[in-house]
N, C-alpha and C positions, 0 to 999 in steps of 0.2 A: 221704794220706787226709784228707778234709775234716773239720776240727775245729770247724765252726760249731755243732755240736750239743752241744759239751762245756759242762758247767757248770764254770767254773774260778773257784775262790775262792783268793785268795792272801793270807794274813795271816801270826807267827813261832812255833814249837811245841815241845812236849816231851811225849812219850807216857809214861804210867805203866803202864796196863794196856790190853789189847785184848780184845774179845769177839766171837765169832761171825764171824770172818773169817780167811782164810788169808794168811799172809805169803808173798808170791811171791818176793821177793828183798830183800836188804839189803846196802848197801855203805857203808863208811866212807871219806869223801872228804877227810879231814884231811890226809893226806900229799900228795895231788895238788892240792887246792884250798885247804887250810888252813881258813878259815872260809867257809861257804856262806851268802851273804847272802840269796839268793832262788832259787826254782825256778819254772819255767814250762814249758808244753807247746807244742810247735810244731804247725803245721797237719798235718804228716805223722806226728805222734804221739810224737816223741822228747821226752825230758825234758831241759830245759836246767838246768844247775846253775852259778850265777855265784858264783865265789869270789875270795878275795884274791889267788890265784895264777893265775887264768885262768878261761876259760869252757869247760865240757864239755857234750857231748850224750850221753845214755845211751839205750840201747834200752829202751823202756817194757815190753817183755815179759820181758827177762832181766836188765836192769840193767848190761849190758856197755857199755863205752865205745865210742862210734861215732866221735867225733872230739874233739879237744882243742886249744885255742888259748891258749898261755901269755901272749900279748901282751894279751889282753882281760881285764885285771885290774880288780877292784872296779867292775864296771859298775853304774851307777845304774839300778834297776828302773824308775824313772819314764821312762827313755828307750826302753824296750823297745816296739817297734812291729811287730806281726805283720801281714803283707800277706795279706788274706783270700783263701782258695782257692788259695794258692800256698805251696810249701815255701820260704818266704823270710821274713826278719825283719830289723829294723834296731835297732841299739843304739849308744850313745855311751860312750866311755871316755876316760880321761886318759893320754896317752902318757908315756914316761919323761922327755921334755923339758917336761912340764907343759902340753902343748897338748891341747885338747879335740878329739877326732876321732870321726866317725861312720862306721859300716860297715854295708853291706847284705850279708847272709850267706845262702848257700844252706843251709838247715837240714839237708838230707839228708846233706851231706858236709863242711860247715864252710867251703866255698870263699867267699872274700871277693869279692863281685860288684862292689862299689863302695866306695871309700874316700875320705872327704873330705880326707884327708891334712892338710896344714898350712893349707888354705883355711878350715877351721872352719865349713863349711856346717852349717846346722841344717835338718832336714826338718820342714816345717810341715804337709804333707798329701800325698796321692797319690790317683790314680784309675787303675783298670785299664781299658784299652780293648782287649778281645779282637779285635775286627774289624781294628784297626790293629796288633795284636800288640805292644802297648806298655803300659808303666806311665809315667804322667806324674807326676813328683815335683815338689813345690813346695819350694824351698830359700830360705834367707835367709842372707846373709853381709854383715857390715859395713853393715847397714841397706839393702842392695840385694836385690831379689827376683830369683830365678832359676827357670827351669823346666828340668828334666832329663828327656830321653827315654831310657827304659831299654827295650831290645828284648827281647821274649819269644821271639824267634826265635834270637838269638845269646846271650841272657842277659848282655848287656854294655851299658854306657852308650854312647849314640850321640852325644849332644850336650848342652851346657848353654848356655842363652841367658838374657841379662839382660832383665828386664821391669820396669824402673823402680825407684824408691825405695820402700821398705816403709813403709807408714803403718798402724801397729797401732791397732786400736780397743780399747776397754776389755775386751771379751771375749777378744781375742787376747792382751792383756797378762796377763790373769788365768789363761787356759788356753793356754799357749804353742803347743800343736800344733793351731792352728786355721787352716783353709785361707784363703788370701788371694785365691783365684780366685772371683769373683762369678758369672761366666757361663762354664761349662765349655766346652771346645773343641767347635766346630762345623766341619765340613769342607766346603769348597766343591767345585765340579765339578773343580777341578784338584787336589784333595786338600790344599789349604792349610789350616792350622789357625788358626781365629779365636777369640780369647779376650778376655773382658771383665774388667777389674780396676778397681774404683772408677769413675772418670770416663774411663778409658783403654781403648782397643781395640788389640790387637796381632794382626797377621796374620803367621804364621811359616811358613817352609818346613819341612815335617815331615822332610825328608831331612837337613838340616844345622842347623836351628834359626835360620837367617838371617831377619832381619826384612824382610818384603816391604813393609809399610806400617804406619803408626801414626796413630791418631786420638785426639784429646782433646776431650771435651765440657766445657762450663762447670760442670756438676754431675754427680753420680753417675748412672751409667747404670742405669735400672730394668729395661729389657727389651732383649734382644739376640737376634734371631731371623733365621736364614738360611733363605731359601726357595729350594729347588732348582728350583721351577717356573719362576721368572723370573731366577734367579741374582742376587737382590737381598738385601742385608743391611739389616734394619730395626732402628733404634735409637730407644729411648724414653728420654728424659732426665728426671730427677726435676723435677717442677714446671715442665716445659716445655710450651708450647702448640704445639709443632711435632714431628711425627714425622719423623725423619731417615731417608733411604734412602741407603745407600752401595753403590758398586760393590765387590764383595768381592775383585776382582782388583787394584784400584788404591787403594781407600779413598776415592775421589772421591765428593763429595756429589752425588747425582743426584735429589734430592727435588723432585717437582713442587709448585708453589705451592698446589695445591688440597688438599694434605694437612695444612693448618693445622688445629689442634684448637680446639674450642670451650672446653675446660677444660684442666686439667692432666693430663698423662699418668699413669696408674696402672699399667697393664700391657698387654702385647701377647702373646697366646697363639695357638697353632695349633689349628685345627679339623681333626682327623684325618679326619673323615668327608667334608669338602668341600674340603680343602686351602686353605680361606680363612683369613684372619687375623682374630682378634677384637681390636678396638681398644677398650680400656677406659680411660675418662678420667673426670674428676670430674663432667663434665656428662652422662655417659651412655656407651653403647657403640654401636659400629658395626662393619660388616664390610668388610674390604678384600679386593678381588679381586686376588690377586698377579699375575695375568696382565696386568692393566691398571693396577694401583695406584689404581683408582677406589674411592671409598666407595660401597657398594651402596645405602645408604639416604640419602634426601635429608636426613632429620633423625635424629639419634642418639636411641636410646631412653634416657630418663632415669629413674633410680631413686635415691631418697635413700640416702645413705651406701653407694653401690655399691662393692663390694669384689671381687666374683667373678662370672664368667659361665661356665656349664658347658654345652657343646654337648650337645644331646639329639636325636639323629637329625636331623630337618629343622628343628628350632627350638632355642631357647636358654632356659636357666633363669638368670635374673639374681638375685643375692643381695646385699642391703644389710645390713651388720652394724652396728647401733647398740648402744651399751652398755646402753640401757634398752629400746629398741624397734627391731626390725629389719623387713625387708620382703623379699618374694620375689615374682618375676613370671615367667610363661611368655611368651616373645616368639616370634612366628612368623618365618619366613624373610624376610618383608618388613619386619620391624621393628615390627610391630603387636602391641599387648598382647592376649593371650588371656585372662589373669586375673592378679590380684595378690593377695597375702595378707600380713597383718600378723603379726609374730612378737614376742611379748613376751620381753624379755631379750636377752642377747647369744648368738647362735647360734654356738657354737664348733665344731659338727660339722654338715656338710651333705653328703649323698651321694645319688646316684640309685639307686633300686631299681626292680624290675619294676612296682610299683604306683604309685610317686610319689617325691617328694623327701623323704627322711627327714632330720629335723634334731633336734639336741639343744641347747637353750639353757639359760641360767641360771635360767629361769623355768618352762619347759615343754618337752615333746618330743612329736612327732607325725609323721605323714606327710601331705604335701600331695598330693592326687590330681592326676595329670597332666591329666585331662580337665576336672575341675570347679574345681580350685583350693581345694577344701574339705578339711577334716580327714578322714583315713581312720579313725583311731581315734576312737570315740565319746567316749572320755574321755582327757584328756591324761595322759601319764606324766611325773611330775616326778622328776628325778634331782638330789640334793643335791651330788653329786660325779660325776666320770667313772666310769661303771659298769664292772664287770668283764664281759668278753665271751668267749664260746666258741661252738662250733658242734656241735650234736648230730647226728652222722652218721646214726644210726638213724631219728630223727624228721625230719631234714632241716630243722631250725629253729635260729635263732640264740637262744642263751640269754644273758640279760642279768641281772646281779645288782647291786643297790645298796640301801643303807639297809634291810637286812633283808627285801627283797622280791626274788623271782625272777620273770622274765618269759620267755615263749617267743614268738619272733617269726618269722612266715613271710614270707620275702623275696618270694615270688611273689604271695601273696594280700594281703599287708600286715596280716594279722590278728595281734593280740598278745593273749596270755593270761597272766594272773597265776596262777602255779602254786605260789608259796611266799610266805608273809608272816610277819611277826613272827619272823624267823630271827635269833637272837641269837648272833653270833660272838664268840669270846673275844678281848677287848681290840682290837676293830676299831672305828675311828671314821670319821667322814666323810673325814678326811685320810689314812687308811690306803691306800696304793697297791695295792689288792687286784687280783689277776688271777685268771682262771678257766681251767680246762682240762677238756675232756671225757674221761672215763675209760669205755671201752667196758663196757656192761652194769652199770655201777656208779652213775654219776651225774656230778656236777660238782665238781671239786677246786678249792677257793678257797684262795689262798695269797699270801704274801709270803715274804721270806727267813726270817721267824720265825713266821708264822701258817700253820696248816694246818687245813682243814675240808673235810668232804665233805657235799654236798647231794644227796639221791637224786633220780632222775628224777621222782618224785612230789612232791618238795618237802619231804621230811622231812630233818631234820638228823641225819646219821649220827654225826658227832663234830665237835668243834671244840677246838683246842688252841693255846696260845701258848707259845713257848719263848723265854726271856729271852736277849737277845743277849750275847755274851761281853764286850762293852765298851759302855758307855753313850754313847760319843762319836758325835755325829751332825754333826760339823762339815763333813764332805764328803758331799754327796749327788749321785749321778749325775744329770746333766742330762736324760738320756733317760728317766728313770723317772717323772718328775712333770710334770704340765701345770699351768700357772698363768700369771701375768702374764709371766714370763720366756719361756715357750714360746709362748704364744698372742699375745703382743704387746699385751695390754690389761690395764688395772689392775683386775682382777677376782679374787675369791677362789674359784678353781677348783682343786680338789685331785683326786688320783687318778693312775693310771698312764697315761702317754701311749701305751703299747703298746696299750691298749684302743681308742684312737682309730684306730690303724693297723689293728687287727683288724677294726673295724667298716667301715673303708674297703675293705679287701680283700674282706670278705664281701659287701658291697653291690655290688661289681664282679664277683661270681661266683667269687672265688678262695677256696676253702674250705681253710684251713690245717689239714687233718685230721691227727690223729695216725696214726702207722703202726699196723699190726695189733698189738694188745697180747696176743694169745692164745698167744704163744710164739715160739720161734725158727723161722726159715725158712731152709733151706739153698740156696734158689734163687739162682743167681749171674747177675746182669745189672747193667748200669751204671745208677746212679740219680742221680749227681751228678758234676760235674767242671767244669774250666775248659779252654776250647779257644781256640786262637788261629789266625788265618789265616796259613798259611805260604806263600801265593802260589798254592797249588794246591787245598788243602782245609783244613778246620778240624782242626788238630793238637792232640791232648790234651796238656795240661801236668800236670794233676793229676786223678786219678779216684778215685771211691769206688764199691765194688761192693756190690750188694744183699746178698751173703753177710755181709759185715762189718756192714752196716747193720742187718740183721734179727737177727743173732746177739746184738745188744745190746738187744733189745726188752724183756727183763725189767726193765731199768733204768728204762724209762718208767713202771713201776708204782710207783716210789719217788721220794721227795724228800729231798735231802741238806740238812742245816743244821748250824750249830755253835751251841751254847748254853751258858749258865752254869747249873750245877746246884747248888742249895743244899740242905743237909741239917742237921737238928738234932743228928744223932749223928756226923757226919763233916765234914771240911773241905770248903769250896766247891770244886767241880771244874768243868772245862770238857770238853765232849764233842762229837764229830761223830756225828750220828744219821742213820741211813737209815730214813725213815718210810714205811710202806706207805700209799700214797695212798687206797686203798679202805677200809682199816680204821683208819688212824691209829696203828697199833701200831709201836713202835720195834723193828725186826727186827735191826738191826746197829748197833754203836757202837764208837767208839774214845775212850777217856778221855784227857784232856789235863790238863797242869798249868798251862801258860801261857795267859793269857786272850787273847793275840793270836797265834793259831796260824798257822804257815806251812805250807800244804799245798795240794794240787791234788785236785779230785774230777773224775775222767774218767768221764762217764756213758755213753760209747760202749763202753768196755771194762769198765765197772763196777768201777773201782779207785780207791783213794786213795793218793796219794804224799805222804809226810811227810818234812819236813826237821827232824830232831831234833838239838837242841844245835848247830845250824849246822854239822854235819859228817856225821851219820848219815842217809842217805837210804834210806827203806823203802817198799816197794810192798805194799799189801794188796789182796787180791781179795775183794770182797763177794759 
């Protein structure tokens, strides 16, 4: 069962009293595991308990043991790696001989699918390729990189191939599990796998991992694009004035001399509408016809600080991002300017809408009309940080909230209306990574891990609360939660949740990430999610989620779980898990804790909390 919708919080805990919930089951694991260091939930719903004497999986409904492995002792929680959409995970442990070993495990039955044994491989990353029915794992051993093909047909390792010496950058050294593959596999007409790593290209036989050919550029490869139209492989090298074309079957350089660039290579992207290639360089951009490898325009279109070109039906939107002044232009199919517009500040978000190009910069935000190149909004909207974003399904409009103001934006007409202002949220500042969620018939839930507020459809503040975190430590911040210089690649003070940028991009592309029906459970059974692989005849299901299970959990979408420190003048400070009603802000359920660093899981699919008490007593509560 797909667990991507689970909110999992893993911190160490001790329960004193519980309120308003039912205890489903309780089991003491001291005899079997001695001390339980951590618990985790697998993609198929089982509860993993890692102890000093082994690793156990328990049925989340009954607490009964499903499988147990006494060899997997004292596993470091930091090595746990769940394979998304699959009943599979990876962990590392130290063997009796003192050797570090990694194992890939089938979570449903405990079967070890891959064991690094004495090789001491470390998994750095992986990608699932359903059409090729494989997972491609990235391994490192003794400073050498390896790729491992794991078959989703046989559930076995097929081969391991060396792909050169590992050269870790600062990010990889700081956060060990970072992918070393810069350009993921592309498959040519023969099915051969082409991968780019740094300044190197490897062509591998997918049947056995054998190297077919190898190419090394003099600098890092910025772009690697395979075109099935002419069976050519296009290579763009950093700060190179030449676009290289290789024969994907041999690796031979077949570049015609006429493809010399006027400036330095920035990027090469595919235009899905025309099958052409967009060549972006420091001196402008041009179009390559892959059928002939000719540049279609005699002169490239130049734009200052050009960084991005977006295909738009029969023409192109060129975007230049300067830190203080940017520029945008519409260019026709012949490379001629239709219009251009200046943008104050650094435009960190640009996306096509039905009406025009929406941008958000550090100075202003607006929509540039496709036809005229003029502002659609009569008055600029200024965001001091990345705004919180959601979608109102009933009104069919995007809701944007930032700096005490709420806006409703129509993607079709481009109209934007201010519907709320001077909204004072409890302890929310410009740097708070606030997110938003539409709640049917109620309004807009604004939240972080510790902030909860409700804004009505009419712009009235229903409630706003802040719950003090159990620990004041903020030394570790998830990279995916915040946008700033590290994420955007510029030295600018931009704060907020990067998830809001992803939401805006999806909405502008017509992908409405609407919440499921929140009006109660629905017993209808049909497939809503799953992973499928090509078995040679048809797409075979590997893991599926049914609508019955999905919709039976809908009441949990009405609630927000958090852990907080509770101070009192008449009693000792305590820590609690709260289940807060999103519509009203009321605390409907709670579990009181003693330890300020609790170890528990919140499963919002089955609406349960699993608690590891005193590192031995595992309890499941039904909210």
